[in-house]
N, C-alpha and C positions, 0 to 999 in steps of 0.2 A: 875849752878847746883838750885841755889833758884828758875828760870824762871820755868827749866825744872820739877820741884816739885810741883810749883802752878800751871802750866798747866796741868798735872798732873791730881792733883787734881779739879780743873774744868772741864777735862773728865768725872772725875768720876760722881760727881754732875750732869751734864748735864747727863748722862748716865743714872744715878738715876731717876732724875727726867720725862725724855722722855719715859722710862719703865713705870712709874708709871700713867704718864698722859694716855700715848696711852694702855698700856695693861689693866691697873683697868679703867680708868672712859671714854674716849671713845668708847671701845670694851663693856663694860658694860653697857653704854647708847646705841651704836646700837642695841648691842642683846635685850635688853628692846625693842628698837623702832619698829625692825624685824618680835620680835617676835607678839608684837600688830600686825601689819601690817597685819602678816602673819596667826592667829589666832591661835601659839602656834603651827606650823607646822617647821619652820625653825629659826635660826639654832640649830641643835641638835646633839650631838656624834662629827660625825668625821668632820660632814661640819662644826663645832664651830673650829675646830683647822684648817684645810683646806680654810676656807675661811676669816680668821684671821684680814686681810688688808682689804677686803669689809665691813665688821661688824665695823671696824674701822672707815672706810669712811662713813657708815651710821651716825657711833657716831657723828662724826665730821659736817656731813649734818644737820643733830639735830640742836646742839650749833649753827650752820650758819641760817638755819632757825627762830629757836627762835631770833635770834637776828633782824633779818631783821622783822621780823612779829612785836616786839617790839618797832622798828625804823618806821615802818610805823604808828602803833597803835598812836604812842607819836605824829607824825606831821599830823594824820587824826583827829584822837578825841580829843588830850587831847590842841590840839591850840581854844583857846576862845578870 
């Protein structure tokens, strides 16, 4: 009984964290990056809802590429 309750609580917390990370952080980061790349033309209106997964993917790509760029910079220019 207690294990089921703890499992349900962990599931609720994981769902909330996933929704916050994906729906708030990655989608807004991806939307901003796509708006910059397309000079403000995409995504707007229905495309924002229809392509939410792709927009979140673009946000994830921004995070990964930022990490790669920092790693390359630290390995190439920071070594003295």
